[in-house]
C-alpha angles and dihedrals in degrees: 000000000000105000108043104183115149093255091050093048089057089057093058120101118252091254090052091049091049089051090049092051091047089051091049092048091049089053092051092048092052092052097037090109087069094058119083123195128194127234094264091053091051091056 
């Protein structure tokens, strides 16, 4: 998964896309402390 341009992503298998999404989610979870949300977003 070196070159992740939109057209290349569409050529991945379903399992590869799921793994990519999991990797992205893990990255977001690790850096979630850097993200601030306001009160209306919390609701």
